[in-house]
Backbone bond lengths (Angstrom), bond angles and torsions (degrees), N, CA, C in turn:
res aa  C-N    CA-C-N  psi(-1)  N-CA   C-N-CA  omega(-1)  CA-C   N-CA-C  phi
1 M - - - 1.443 - - 1.540 111.73 -
2 R 1.317 115.68 -36.05 1.463 118.99 -179.50 1.528 110.51 -61.84
3 W 1.335 115.92 -41.58 1.459 120.15 178.77 1.519 110.02 -60.89
4 R 1.326 117.57 -44.71 1.473 122.12 -179.74 1.527 110.25 -60.21
5 R 1.325 117.25 -44.15 1.465 120.87 -179.42 1.521 110.44 -63.39
6 E 1.318 117.03 -46.56 1.465 120.81 -179.25 1.524 111.27 -63.16
7 H 1.315 116.23 -39.33 1.464 121.18 179.82 1.534 110.55 -65.06
8 R 1.317 116.10 -46.54 1.465 120.02 178.21 1.522 111.13 -64.46
9 Q 1.322 115.96 -45.29 1.454 119.78 -179.47 1.525 110.79 -57.84
10 A 1.311 117.59 -42.77 1.467 121.01 178.84 1.527 110.63 -62.60
11 A 1.323 117.17 -42.14 1.469 120.62 178.80 1.531 110.55 -63.70
12 Y 1.320 116.62 -43.35 1.463 120.88 -179.46 1.532 110.53 -64.02
13 L 1.323 115.95 -44.86 1.469 119.98 -179.88 1.524 111.78 -65.18
14 D 1.323 116.66 -40.40 1.463 119.88 178.38 1.527 110.73 -59.52
15 L 1.326 116.15 -42.16 1.465 119.82 178.69 1.526 111.14 -64.03
16 I 1.316 117.04 -45.85 1.474 120.01 179.97 1.519 110.54 -61.62
17 E 1.311 117.37 -45.14 1.463 120.44 -179.78 1.523 111.41 -62.58
18 A 1.319 117.33 -44.44 1.469 120.81 -178.76 1.530 110.95 -67.45
19 S 1.320 116.87 -41.63 1.471 118.48 179.26 1.525 110.29 -67.39
20 N 1.315 117.62 -35.55 1.468 120.49 176.36 1.524 111.43 -65.34
21 T 1.316 117.17 -39.04 1.464 120.64 177.98 1.526 110.20 -61.27
22 A 1.325 116.52 -46.37 1.472 120.41 178.02 1.516 110.70 -63.22
23 D 1.315 116.75 -43.37 1.463 120.69 -179.03 1.525 111.43 -64.99
24 R 1.320 117.94 -42.52 1.473 120.50 179.29 1.524 111.38 -62.64
25 A 1.326 117.35 -43.40 1.466 120.67 178.39 1.525 110.29 -62.89
26 N 1.313 116.11 -41.23 1.460 121.77 179.15 1.533 110.76 -66.15
27 Q 1.318 116.92 -44.82 1.469 121.39 178.98 1.519 111.49 -61.99
28 Q 1.329 116.60 -42.73 1.462 120.37 179.90 1.530 110.64 -60.65
29 Y 1.316 116.54 -45.39 1.456 120.29 178.83 1.530 110.26 -63.71
30 F 1.309 116.98 -41.92 1.463 121.08 179.55 1.535 110.70 -62.14
31 R 1.321 117.40 -44.50 1.479 120.38 177.93 1.524 110.98 -60.21
32 E 1.327 116.45 -40.25 1.462 120.17 177.89 1.527 110.83 -64.62
33 L 1.320 116.54 -40.64 1.465 119.97 178.09 1.525 111.62 -64.14
34 L 1.310 117.00 -39.59 1.466 121.02 179.83 1.525 111.53 -64.49
35 A 1.317 116.71 -30.89 1.459 121.00 -177.68 1.528 112.87 -77.64
36 I 1.315 116.94 -16.19 1.459 121.07 -177.66 1.526 109.32 -80.64
37 T 1.326 115.89 132.11 1.463 119.65 -176.30 1.525 113.61 -93.05
38 E 1.316 117.65 -20.11 1.461 119.21 177.04 1.520 109.66 -126.55
39 P 1.311 117.03 149.18 1.466 120.83 -176.00 1.525 112.99 -59.83
40 I 1.314 115.07 138.86 1.463 122.10 174.19 1.527 107.24 -133.51
41 P 1.323 117.77 159.35 1.470 119.32 177.50 1.529 110.73 -63.79
42 A 1.310 115.98 148.34 1.460 120.69 176.56 1.525 108.88 -61.95
43 D 1.305 115.84 142.26 1.457 122.45 178.42 1.534 107.91 -82.81
44 Q 1.311 115.63 95.65 1.469 120.79 -175.05 1.536 111.95 -62.58
45 A 1.307 116.84 -33.01 1.467 119.49 178.53 1.530 110.53 -66.09
46 R 1.332 116.49 -42.01 1.474 120.37 177.30 1.517 110.74 -64.42
47 L 1.326 116.36 -43.30 1.462 120.07 179.25 1.529 110.95 -62.27
48 A 1.322 116.99 -38.43 1.464 121.12 178.09 1.531 110.96 -66.77
49 E 1.323 116.37 -39.71 1.469 120.56 177.98 1.534 110.43 -63.03
50 I 1.312 116.46 -45.10 1.464 121.06 178.69 1.521 109.73 -61.75
51 R 1.319 116.55 -41.44 1.467 121.68 179.03 1.530 110.55 -61.99
52 Q 1.324 117.45 -39.89 1.469 121.08 177.61 1.525 110.65 -62.61
53 H 1.327 116.40 -44.19 1.465 120.04 177.70 1.529 110.41 -60.73
54 F 1.330 116.11 -41.77 1.454 120.19 178.75 1.528 110.66 -62.86
55 K 1.323 117.50 -46.62 1.465 120.78 -178.42 1.536 110.77 -60.60
56 H 1.325 116.78 -35.79 1.468 120.21 177.09 1.527 109.96 -64.85
57 A 1.326 116.79 -45.91 1.470 120.48 178.50 1.526 110.41 -62.53
58 E 1.314 116.13 -41.68 1.465 119.79 179.32 1.529 110.43 -61.62
59 H 1.316 116.50 -42.43 1.466 120.79 178.07 1.530 110.57 -60.17
60 L 1.315 117.24 -43.12 1.463 120.75 179.61 1.528 111.55 -68.28
61 S 1.328 116.74 -27.23 1.468 118.94 178.23 1.529 110.29 -65.16
62 Y 1.319 117.24 -30.66 1.463 119.73 177.85 1.528 110.63 -64.19
63 K 1.310 116.28 -38.27 1.464 120.62 177.40 1.531 109.94 -63.10
64 V 1.330 116.20 -42.10 1.462 120.43 178.30 1.528 109.83 -63.82
65 M 1.312 116.19 -41.98 1.463 120.11 179.88 1.525 111.36 -62.62
66 L 1.320 116.75 -36.41 1.462 120.42 177.64 1.526 111.76 -71.74
67 E 1.321 116.35 -36.22 1.459 120.79 179.92 1.528 111.25 -69.56
68 G 1.335 115.37 -36.01 1.458 120.09 179.57 1.505 112.45 70.69
69 P 1.287 116.29 -163.20 1.460 129.65 -4.54 1.540 111.52 -68.50
70 A 1.305 116.24 -177.32 1.468 121.67 -173.57 1.526 112.56 -57.05
71 E 1.316 117.45 -40.13 1.467 120.10 -178.96 1.527 111.34 -63.11
72 V 1.317 116.28 -39.19 1.463 120.83 178.76 1.527 109.66 -70.19
73 A 1.312 116.76 -41.24 1.465 120.62 178.73 1.522 110.57 -60.22
74 Q 1.315 117.17 -43.10 1.466 120.96 179.02 1.526 111.20 -66.47
75 A 1.322 116.93 -40.23 1.466 120.42 178.01 1.528 110.61 -65.84
76 A 1.331 116.80 -36.73 1.474 121.02 177.32 1.522 109.90 -63.78
77 Q 1.316 117.02 -41.47 1.467 120.07 178.93 1.527 110.94 -64.83
78 R 1.326 116.79 -41.63 1.476 119.76 177.75 1.534 110.97 -64.19
79 L 1.330 116.60 -37.41 1.461 121.05 177.70 1.526 110.48 -62.86
80 I 1.323 117.07 -47.23 1.465 121.07 179.85 1.519 110.65 -65.32
81 D 1.321 116.95 -40.13 1.471 119.89 177.44 1.527 111.05 -61.43
82 A 1.327 116.90 -42.42 1.466 120.90 179.26 1.526 110.72 -66.51
83 L 1.324 117.15 -39.60 1.462 120.98 177.61 1.523 110.06 -64.10
84 A 1.317 116.97 -43.20 1.463 120.66 177.92 1.526 111.08 -59.77
85 T 1.316 116.37 -40.02 1.463 120.53 -179.38 1.517 111.41 -66.72
86 V 1.306 118.26 -45.46 1.467 119.56 -178.23 1.527 110.30 -66.86
87 I 1.311 117.40 -37.40 1.465 119.90 177.12 1.524 110.23 -65.69
88 S 1.302 116.38 -42.09 1.464 121.04 178.15 1.531 111.20 -62.36
89 E 1.310 117.09 -41.51 1.470 121.10 179.33 1.535 111.33 -63.61
90 V 1.310 116.83 -41.35 1.468 119.88 178.65 1.522 110.05 -68.31
91 R 1.324 117.21 -40.36 1.466 120.78 176.69 1.529 109.38 -59.69
92 E 1.317 116.87 -46.01 1.466 120.79 179.61 1.530 110.66 -62.19
93 Y 1.316 116.54 -41.74 1.456 120.91 177.73 1.528 110.22 -61.23
94 A 1.328 116.80 -42.79 1.470 121.64 -178.87 1.522 111.71 -66.58
95 Q 1.325 116.13 -32.10 1.458 119.90 -174.55 1.524 113.44 -95.05
96 T 1.319 116.76 4.11 1.459 119.33 177.44 1.517 108.98 -59.67
97 S 1.314 115.43 133.65 1.465 119.02 -175.77 1.521 112.10 -67.20
98 A 1.296 115.62 160.12 1.463 122.87 -174.01 1.522 113.33 -59.22
99 G 1.316 118.42 -32.37 1.451 120.47 -175.37 1.513 115.07 -84.77
100 Q 1.316 118.31 -4.30 1.457 120.95 -175.79 1.517 111.92 -101.05
101 T 1.313 114.42 151.32 1.452 119.69 172.91 1.522 107.84 -76.87
102 R 1.293 115.27 130.89 1.455 119.35 -178.68 1.521 109.48 -96.77
103 S 1.316 115.79 133.75 1.458 121.43 176.27 1.520 108.69 -114.86
104 A 1.307 115.77 130.45 1.461 121.19 -179.67 1.527 111.67 -90.88
105 A 1.327 117.40 -1.34 1.469 120.89 -173.49 1.525 112.58 -59.01
106 G 1.329 117.68 -42.53 1.464 120.31 -178.78 1.515 112.12 -61.94
107 A 1.316 116.28 -43.95 1.464 120.33 179.99 1.531 111.16 -68.08
108 E 1.313 116.06 -38.66 1.463 119.31 179.65 1.523 111.32 -66.41
109 T 1.319 116.64 -44.05 1.461 120.74 178.05 1.523 110.67 -63.00
110 A 1.319 116.89 -44.21 1.461 121.15 178.65 1.531 111.14 -62.39
111 G 1.325 116.77 -35.21 1.455 120.71 177.55 1.523 112.08 -64.05
112 W 1.317 116.52 -40.92 1.468 120.61 177.52 1.517 110.83 -66.31
113 T 1.327 116.42 -39.48 1.464 120.70 178.36 1.526 110.03 -63.38
114 Y 1.330 116.76 -43.12 1.464 120.28 177.52 1.528 109.94 -59.57
115 S 1.317 116.84 -45.68 1.468 120.93 179.86 1.528 110.93 -59.63
116 D 1.315 116.58 -43.11 1.472 120.56 177.70 1.524 111.31 -62.82
117 Q 1.321 117.05 -42.35 1.465 120.75 179.85 1.524 111.43 -65.93
118 Q 1.319 115.76 -34.84 1.458 119.10 178.09 1.536 110.04 -65.48
119 K 1.325 116.46 -44.37 1.468 119.86 178.07 1.528 110.74 -62.41
120 E 1.324 116.17 -41.12 1.461 119.95 178.77 1.527 110.55 -62.75
121 F 1.328 116.80 -45.87 1.462 120.34 179.25 1.525 110.57 -58.27
122 L 1.316 116.59 -46.71 1.465 119.95 -178.90 1.525 111.51 -61.15
123 G 1.320 116.97 -42.18 1.461 119.99 179.15 1.516 112.28 -63.30
124 I 1.317 116.58 -45.79 1.466 121.09 -179.74 1.521 110.41 -66.82
125 A 1.323 116.87 -39.87 1.467 120.54 179.32 1.533 110.78 -64.81
126 C 1.311 117.82 -40.74 1.464 121.15 178.28 1.527 111.51 -61.54
127 V 1.318 116.15 -43.51 1.457 120.44 178.06 1.525 110.15 -61.30
128 A 1.323 116.75 -44.52 1.469 120.61 -179.80 1.523 111.18 -62.33
129 L 1.324 117.27 -40.69 1.460 120.19 179.00 1.524 111.36 -68.04
130 D 1.332 116.77 -38.07 1.467 120.53 177.21 1.513 110.84 -64.68
131 E 1.331 117.59 -37.64 1.467 120.29 178.99 1.517 111.55 -62.83
132 I 1.326 116.48 -37.15 1.470 119.48 177.39 1.530 109.48 -65.81
133 S 1.334 116.63 -41.95 1.460 120.46 -179.53 1.524 110.98 -63.53
134 N 1.322 116.84 -37.50 1.457 120.78 -178.76 1.519 112.93 -70.92
135 L 1.330 117.63 -20.67 1.464 121.45 178.34 1.528 111.81 -76.21
136 A 1.317 114.53 -23.45 1.486 118.82 -175.64 1.516 112.97 -72.95
């Protein structure tokens, strides 16, 4: 049982770390965009880097889904979905054309949703790990 707990814990932590890396890169770019007073072209290299971080987190979510249990797998999927949404919102904000008024509300709301999903995932993962410990 100890091996199972350690294996799951490592998978859960890897997902959290990878999703945080993607989120931090996305947040940094978003803060830079907010500070700009006139429209500029989206930084495609930055967007590609953020996308790579996301794909890594998504890949690690599959490992979590395989490790389970079902509640953790579902929470991992919701976390990845929320991360995808916030990244998409920032990308859309970055790519808004020069003549349009840009609203940051979508990205900000998506960021809060991602944060909530992360807290939910951590809570569910902790319970799952405690259940394994209690079986021993």
